Structures are given as structure tokens and as C-alpha cells.
C-alpha positions in Angstrom: 45.2 181.5 258.6 45.2 178.6 261.1 46.0 175.3 259.4 43.0 173.0 259.2 43.2 170.2 261.8 44.2 166.6 260.9 41.4 164.2 261.8 41.9 160.6 262.9 38.8 158.5 263.4 39.6 155.2 265.2 37.0 152.6 265.1 37.2 149.3 267.0 35.2 146.2 266.0 32.9 144.5 268.5 34.5 146.3 271.5 32.2 146.4 274.5 31.1 149.5 276.4 33.4 148.7 279.4 36.4 147.2 277.7 38.8 150.2 278.1 40.6 151.0 281.3 39.2 154.5 281.2 35.7 153.0 281.0 36.3 150.5 283.9 38.1 147.6 282.4 41.0 145.5 283.7 42.5 145.4 280.2 45.7 147.3 279.8 44.9 150.3 277.4 47.3 153.1 278.5 47.3 154.9 275.2 43.6 155.2 274.9 43.4 156.0 278.6 45.8 158.9 278.1 43.6 160.3 275.3 40.7 160.0 277.7 42.6 161.7 280.6 43.5 164.6 278.3 40.3 164.6 276.3 36.6 164.0 276.8 34.7 160.8 277.4 31.1 160.5 276.2 29.1 157.8 278.0 25.8 157.9 276.1 27.0 158.0 272.5 25.2 155.6 270.2 26.1 153.4 267.2 23.7 151.3 265.1 24.1 147.9 266.9 26.1 146.1 264.2 29.1 146.5 262.0 27.7 147.3 258.5 24.9 149.6 259.6 27.2 151.5 262.1 29.9 152.0 259.4 27.3 153.3 256.9 26.0 155.7 259.5 29.4 156.9 260.7 30.6 157.4 257.1 27.5 159.2 255.8 26.0 161.2 258.7 22.7 159.4 258.0 20.8 156.6 259.6 22.0 153.3 258.1 18.8 152.5 256.2 19.0 156.0 254.5 22.5 155.2 253.3 21.3 151.8 252.0 22.9 149.5 254.6 20.1 148.6 257.0 21.4 145.1 257.5 24.5 143.6 255.9 26.0 143.7 252.4 23.5 141.5 250.6 21.4 143.5 248.1 17.8 142.9 249.2 16.5 145.2 246.5 14.6 147.6 248.8 15.8 151.1 249.4 17.0 150.6 253.0 18.7 147.3 252.3 20.8 147.6 249.2 24.0 146.4 251.0 26.2 149.3 249.8 26.4 153.0 250.1 23.8 154.5 247.8 24.1 157.6 245.6 21.8 159.5 248.0 24.6 159.9 250.5 28.2 161.2 250.5 31.0 159.9 252.7 33.2 161.8 255.2 36.1 161.4 252.7 34.2 162.8 249.8 33.2 165.8 251.9 36.6 166.8 253.3 38.4 166.3 250.0 36.6 169.4 248.8 38.7 171.5 251.0 42.1 169.9 250.3 42.2 167.0 252.7 44.1 163.9 251.9 41.9 160.9 252.7 43.0 157.5 254.0 41.4 154.3 255.2 43.5 151.7 256.9 41.5 148.8 258.3 38.0 147.4 257.6 35.5 148.7 255.0 32.5 146.3 255.1 29.9 148.6 253.5 29.5 146.8 250.2 31.0 146.1 246.9 31.4 149.8 245.9 34.8 150.2 247.6 36.6 152.9 249.6 38.6 154.4 246.7 35.3 154.7 244.8 33.8 156.6 247.7 36.4 159.3 248.3 39.4 157.6 249.9 42.8 158.3 248.2 44.5 155.3 249.7 43.2 152.1 251.3 44.8 149.1 253.0 42.8 146.4 254.8 39.8 144.2 254.8 37.0 144.9 252.3 34.7 142.3 253.9 33.6 141.7 257.5 36.0 139.3 259.2 38.8 136.9 258.5 42.0 135.5 260.0 44.4 138.1 261.6 47.3 135.9 260.5 46.6 135.6 256.8 48.1 138.4 254.7 46.3 137.2 251.5 42.9 138.4 252.8 43.9 142.0 253.0 44.0 144.4 250.0 45.8 147.5 248.9 43.9 150.0 246.7 44.1 151.6 244.2 45.5 148.5 242.5 49.1 148.7 241.7 50.1 150.6 244.8 53.3 149.1 246.5 52.5 146.6 249.3 54.6 145.7 252.3 56.0 142.2 252.5 56.0 140.4 255.8 58.1 137.3 256.5 56.2 134.1 257.1 54.7 134.3 260.6 55.4 138.1 261.0 52.0 139.3 259.7 49.4 140.2 262.2 46.5 142.4 260.9 46.4 144.9 263.7 50.1 145.6 263.3 49.9 145.8 259.5 46.9 148.1 259.5 48.9 150.5 261.7 52.0 150.1 259.5 50.0 151.4 256.5 48.3 154.1 258.6 51.8 155.5 259.5 52.8 155.4 255.9 49.7 157.4 254.9 50.4 160.0 257.7 53.9 160.4 256.4 52.7 160.8 252.8 50.4 163.6 253.9 53.1 165.3 255.9 55.4 165.2 252.8 52.7 166.9 250.7 52.0 169.5 253.4 48.2 168.8 253.4 45.8 168.1 256.2 44.5 164.6 256.3 41.5 162.5 257.3 42.6 159.0 258.5 39.9 156.5 259.1 41.7 153.9 261.2 39.2 151.1 261.3 40.7 148.1 263.2 39.0 144.7 262.8 40.0 143.9 266.4 38.6 142.5 268.7 36.1 140.9 266.2 36.2 137.1 265.9 38.1 135.0 265.0 39.8 135.6 268.4 43.5 135.6 267.5 46.4 137.3 269.2 50.2 136.9 269.7 51.0 134.5 272.5 52.7 137.2 274.6 49.5 139.2 274.7 47.3 136.2 275.6 49.6 135.2 278.4 49.1 138.5 280.2 45.5 137.7 280.8 45.1 134.0 281.4 45.2 134.3 285.2 43.1 137.5 285.2 40.0 135.8 283.8 40.2 132.6 285.9 37.9 134.4 288.4 35.1 134.3 285.8 32.6 136.7 284.4 30.5 137.3 287.6 33.6 138.6 289.4 34.8 140.7 286.5 31.4 142.3 286.1 31.3 143.4 289.7 34.8 144.8 289.7 34.2 146.7 286.5 31.0 148.3 287.8 32.8 149.5 290.9 35.6 151.1 288.8 33.0 152.6 286.5 31.3 154.3 289.4 34.7 155.7 290.6 35.5 157.0 287.1 32.0 158.6 286.8 31.1 156.5 283.8 27.9 155.5 285.6 26.1 156.9 288.6 27.2 155.7 292.0 23.8 154.1 292.7 23.9 152.0 289.5 23.0 148.3 290.2 24.5 145.5 288.3 22.0 144.1 285.9 21.1 140.3 286.1 23.0 137.9 283.9 21.7 138.6 280.4 19.6 136.4 278.2 21.0 135.0 274.9 19.5 133.7 271.7 21.1 131.5 269.1 21.4 132.5 265.5 18.1 131.0 264.4 16.4 132.3 267.5 14.9 128.9 268.3 17.0 128.5 271.4 17.3 131.0 274.2 18.5 131.0 277.8 20.3 133.0 280.5 24.0 133.1 281.0 24.9 130.8 283.8 26.7 131.6 287.1 30.4 131.1 286.6 30.7 128.8 289.7 28.2 126.5 288.1 30.4 125.7 285.1 32.5 122.6 284.8 36.3 123.3 285.4 37.3 122.1 281.9 34.8 124.5 280.4 36.0 127.3 282.7 39.5 126.8 281.4 38.3 127.0 277.8 36.3 130.1 278.5 39.1 131.8 280.4 41.4 131.3 277.4 38.8 132.8 275.0 38.5 135.9 277.1 42.3 136.1 277.5 42.7 136.1 273.7 40.0 138.8 273.4 41.8 141.0 276.0 45.1 140.4 274.2 43.6 141.7 271.0 42.5 144.9 272.7 45.9 145.3 274.4 47.7 144.9 271.0 45.3 147.4 269.4 46.1 149.9 272.1 49.8 149.4 271.6 49.4 150.2 267.9 47.3 153.3 268.7 50.3 154.3 270.8 52.5 154.1 267.6 50.1 156.5 265.9 50.2 158.9 268.9 54.0 158.7 268.9 54.1 159.7 265.2 51.8 162.7 265.9 54.0 163.8 268.8 57.3 163.5 266.8 55.8 165.7 264.1 54.4 168.2 266.6 50.9 167.5 265.2 49.1 166.4 268.4 47.8 169.8 269.3 46.1 170.3 265.9 44.7 166.8 265.4 41.2 165.7 266.3 41.2 162.1 267.5 37.9 160.2 267.9 37.8 156.7 269.2 34.7 154.5 269.3 33.3 151.0 268.7 31.0 149.9 265.9 28.5 148.1 268.2 28.2 146.4 271.6 30.0 143.3 272.6 29.5 140.2 270.5 27.4 137.5 272.2 27.2 135.2 269.2 25.6 132.8 270.0 25.6 131.2 273.4 27.7 131.2 276.7 30.3 128.8 275.2 31.1 130.7 272.0 31.8 129.0 268.7 34.7 127.5 266.8 33.1 127.4 263.3 31.3 130.5 262.0 29.3 128.5 259.4 27.8 126.0 261.8 28.3 127.9 265.1 29.5 124.7 266.7 31.6 124.7 269.8 34.7 122.6 270.6 35.7 122.2 274.2 39.5 122.8 274.3 41.4 120.8 276.9 45.0 120.3 278.0 47.6 120.9 275.3 44.9 122.0 272.8 44.5 125.2 275.0 48.0 126.3 273.9 46.9 126.4 270.3 44.0 128.8 270.9 44.4 132.2 269.4 47.0 131.0 266.8 46.9 130.9 263.0 45.0 127.6 262.9 42.4 128.5 265.5 38.9 130.1 265.2 36.9 131.2 268.2 34.3 133.6 269.5 34.0 134.2 273.3 30.2 133.8 273.7 27.4 135.6 275.5 28.8 135.2 279.1 31.9 137.2 278.4 30.0 139.6 276.1 27.7 140.3 279.1 30.9 141.3 281.1 32.1 143.5 278.2 28.8 145.3 278.3 28.9 145.9 282.0 26.5 147.1 283.4 24.3 147.5 280.4 21.6 145.2 279.0 22.2 142.9 276.1 24.8 143.2 273.3 25.5 143.5 269.6 22.4 143.2 267.4 20.1 144.7 270.0 18.8 148.3 270.6 19.1 148.0 274.4 21.9 150.0 275.8 24.5 147.2 275.7 24.0 146.9 271.9 24.2 150.5 270.9 26.4 152.2 273.4 30.0 153.0 272.4 32.8 154.3 274.6 33.6 157.5 272.7 36.8 159.4 273.4 37.4 162.9 271.8 40.9 164.3 272.0 41.8 167.7 270.5 43.8 170.0 272.7 43.0 173.2 270.9 39.2 172.6 271.1 38.3 170.0 273.8 38.1 172.3 276.8 36.6 169.8 279.3 39.9 167.9 279.6 39.6 164.6 281.5 35.9 165.0 282.0 33.0 162.7 281.4 30.0 163.9 279.4 26.7 162.1 279.7 24.8 163.9 276.9 23.3 161.6 274.3 24.9 161.6 270.8 25.0 159.3 267.8 27.3 158.3 264.9 25.2 160.5 262.7 27.0 163.4 264.5 30.4 162.6 263.0 29.6 164.1 259.6 28.2 167.3 261.1 31.3 167.6 263.3 33.8 167.3 260.3 31.8 169.7 258.2 31.9 172.2 261.2 35.6 172.0 261.9 36.9 171.7 258.3 34.6 174.3 256.7 33.8 171.8 253.9 30.4 172.3 252.2 27.9 169.5 252.6 27.0 168.7 248.9 23.5 168.7 247.6 24.1 166.2 244.8 26.3 163.2 244.2 26.6 161.6 240.7 23.6 163.6 239.6 21.5 162.3 242.6 19.9 164.5 245.3 21.7 164.0 248.6 19.8 163.5 251.8 20.4 166.2 254.4 22.7 165.4 257.4 20.8 163.9 260.3 23.3 164.8 263.0 24.6 167.8 265.0 28.2 168.9 265.4 30.0 167.8 268.6 32.1 171.0 268.7 29.7 172.7 271.2 30.1 169.6 273.4 33.9 169.9 273.1 33.6 173.5 274.3 31.3 172.7 277.2 28.1 174.2 275.9 24.7 172.8 276.8 22.5 171.4 274.1 18.8 170.9 273.6 17.0 167.6 274.1 17.5 165.2 271.2 15.7 162.2 269.8 17.3 159.2 268.2 15.8 156.0 266.7 17.2 152.5 266.2 16.4 149.4 264.2 18.4 146.3 263.3 16.9 142.8 262.6 13.5 143.9 264.2 15.3 145.0 267.4 14.1 148.5 267.9 14.7 151.6 270.1 13.8 155.3 270.4 15.5 157.7 272.8 13.8 161.0 273.6 15.5 163.1 276.2 15.7 160.9 279.3 13.1 158.4 278.0 14.0 155.2 276.1 11.8 152.7 274.5 13.6 149.4 273.8 12.2 146.3 272.0 13.6 142.8 271.4 12.3 141.3 268.1 9.8 138.8 269.6 8.8 141.0 272.6 6.8 144.1 273.3 8.1 147.6 273.8 9.6 148.5 277.2 10.0 152.0 278.6 12.9 153.2 280.7 14.0 156.4 282.4 17.6 156.4 281.3 18.6 159.2 283.7 17.7 157.0 286.6 17.9 153.5 285.0 20.6 153.2 282.4 20.7 149.5 282.9 17.1 149.2 281.7 16.0 147.1 284.7 12.7 148.8 285.6 10.2 148.7 282.8 7.7 151.5 283.5 5.6 151.2 280.4 2.3 150.7 282.2 2.8 154.0 284.1 3.1 156.2 281.1 0.7 154.9 278.3 0.4 158.3 276.5 4.2 158.7 276.5 4.6 155.2 275.1 2.1 155.9 272.4 3.8 159.1 271.5 7.3 157.5 271.3 6.0 154.6 269.2 4.5 157.1 266.8 7.9 158.9 266.7 9.6 155.5 265.8 7.0 154.7 263.2 7.3 158.1 261.5 11.1 157.7 261.5 10.9 154.2 260.1 8.8 155.4 257.2 11.1 158.4 256.6 14.4 156.6 256.7 13.5 153.4 254.6 13.3 151.0 257.5 10.0 150.4 255.8 8.7 148.9 253.5 10.8 145.8 254.1 10.0 145.5 257.8 6.3 145.5 257.1 6.4 142.5 254.8 
């Protein structure tokens, strides 16, 4: 009997669609690029626009509202918005445990107060909440309680490194026990606060002095050469932005119009962000090295993706205080402290627009820039389209169906005496093997930003605005709204979305 494959699901946090080298970036990501070159890249794979909903969907195989996490982790006491994984869903870990898998989570949980070891994971290390300092070891937890913890000398702790340290320990434990394992390696990089070791930041400071307009153009050209987007793709205009209260909006400015002091500040922010991705890639390289040394690479499915689009919170300058979203202009020697233990930054909507190249908008939104993840699938024994790019649409709901397919684990009908909702997704194995698939339909909603994709057609909606219709096959950048040309199609697709919203517990909250 062939040994069941190990499964490693790597999730980045707030990584934009074009932030990997193999998807067009200037950021140094050789380990992920190697997986892409020897695996399969999906260019139209969707998440749920924000961290908590996406994590709920990826873990459960359901749309986020069905799993109870339609927004964040506050319990709003309506079925789609409980803020934790409900008893009407099961997790990937709970499913594969049935057939002998060891289950590990190293990284970020962020799907509510019912924690990972209560929802199927044997071992956990990482961040139970949403975001915190990458330098403060006290904010990271080890579960079950009482498990031995690593000790880092003062100044030696960095979250991305520590998350990988524990992941490697978990892999070694599974090897010693002779069992297949499911490792959910859920990095909190490159989510704010933007913090990275100085040596990583220094690699990129000169790179980003050219500004976001130049970076966007260069990325798009590389994406065309790589086949990530079609050769006739046009660069979308600089994107709009909204503040947190949505009472201020604007358009990202031209880089050349920005004061030189502000340019220096913004250059440093993007350099830190790139350094965080670089460091994450280095750590993924440590995981790959461990697999290779144990001769496990051939029989391990590795999936890499991001939980949402790039983070534009909340204007072109970024913030230095999450509570107030206030910005501080860093000058002279203060620039040298940026990214360190005493700093706190986001990089703002201008750089997020570059990270989303060439797509529209970013995290929170159901336009392509908010819900498109760079998905890499690597599994030498099954992924037959080695090095190729696949443009078929897919969704985080497909991960559960894929793991059920490849492990042979039964999908339960009940959990804790509650009826389980059926899986929403489809297995990716046919895509790995190069088979064609039928047209699919997906729906999206977060904070009243909505979308529905049916074949090549896409309806997108920003909260305060009307629905827009796009032909994604010919207009992935959602620049040409053709709603007025297809009134019957628009009506049909809105009805599809309304039925989905009723069925998946988007309503009743959104109707009140």
C-alpha cells in the first residue's frame, strides 16, 4: 500500500497577488519560486478578502459565514457572525485525523476563542489572535498547555523564525512516530506591524526608491512574460482608497508628486514589507531542506497561498498606530529605527496597489485585488503540469475536498451531535493531473463588499456603490464595466448572489 502523503499548507498573511518572484515580483523568493517552477501556479484562485473569513473557509471547506466567521472574532449573535468556528463545520485537522494523520499548526489561528487544539490539532505554536509584534515572544502561545517551549535569548526571537522552528520540531515528531502528517504553517508575515531584521530591510531600500508607479509597470511586464496575465493586459489606474470610517476617500497619488521626505518614509515601509517576505521565503527553504533530507519531498503535497489581497489600511501614507490609524513622518535618524522592536507601521494603499498589480483594489474588497491569491501546488507524484500556469477559477473551499480526496478520509456527517454542512468545494486533484473542469460559480461578501463569479463573468460591488459587470477572460483588471450591455445577465447573477446569501447565512445580518 502506498503511504499516504504528508500535507503542508502554507498560508501567508496580507501577501499581495504579485508579491512573489514567480508571480512577477522583484522580491527575492527563490524557495517559493522553486516550488512554482516544479509545481503548478493557479492565477485565479480565490480567498475571502480578509484574514478571519479566509481562515474559516480554508479550514472548513465552507463559505466563511457558514462556518460562523463572516467578519472577525466578535460574536454578533447571528448565525453567520459568531466569530468562531461553529459546530456545523469540521476542520481539515479533524477530518484527516480519522485516517491516522498527525495534525500540527504553527503560526496564526485567528478564528475565535475555541482554539486549535479544541478543533483537531495535536500541537500548536503561534498567535491565537490577529496581529502583534514580531519581536515579542510573550505574545505567542504553545498548546496544549504544559508542552515544552523553546527559549530565545533576548533579541534573538523573531516570529517568522520561531514559527518555523516549531514546525520543524513537529515534522520531526511525526517522522519519529512513522505517521503521515498535516502541517498548517500559517505565517503572520507580512501583516503589520511591519517589522524585519535590519539585514533583510537593507536589501530593498534602494529598490523601492523608484516608487510604486515604476514598480507596478515592471511587475506587469514580468507577469506577462511569466504567463500570469495575458500579454494584452493593461495596467489599471492608481486605485481608490477609503479610510477606516469610510468618510474619507481618494486616489493614490503619483509617486513623483510626493514630497522627498515622504518618499523616503514610504520607501522604508515597503523595504520592511519586502524584507518580511524574503525572510518568510528563507524559512520555507528550511522546511524544504528538512523534507529533502528525509526523502519526503516526492510524497508531500505543498500548497502555498495568501489569506487576502494586499493591505491598504488606510491611506497612501500608512499608519503608525493601529488604534488611531495616525501617521508619523519618519525623517533622518528615525528612519533607522523603522522595522525594529519599538516600531509599528503599515505601508498604506499606494504600496498595496503595487502588491496587487495589475488587479483592482485590495484586502476587504471583492474586486480581484482583494480576493485573488497566488496559489502554488507542489507534489511530484501528482502534479503533472510541472512549471505550468493554470488559469481556471478555484476557491479556498476546495482545500477540504482536496484533502478528503487524497487522504481517503471520510467527510463526517455530524460533529458534537450537530449536523455538518456538506462541503462546498471540489477537489484540486483533477487540476493537478491536467483534466478540464466544468464552469463554476463562486460568491463573495465581506463588510458589504460583494462579488459573484460565474464562468468568465464577474459582478463586483463596493459597499456604497452599484454592481459592476466584467468579462474576466478579457478584462481581469476590471476596467471596463459592461453592466448596461447585459441587463438580463446582471439580473441573473444578482439573483444567484441573493440566493447564496440566504443559504450561507450572509443574511439576516446584512438586511438589518
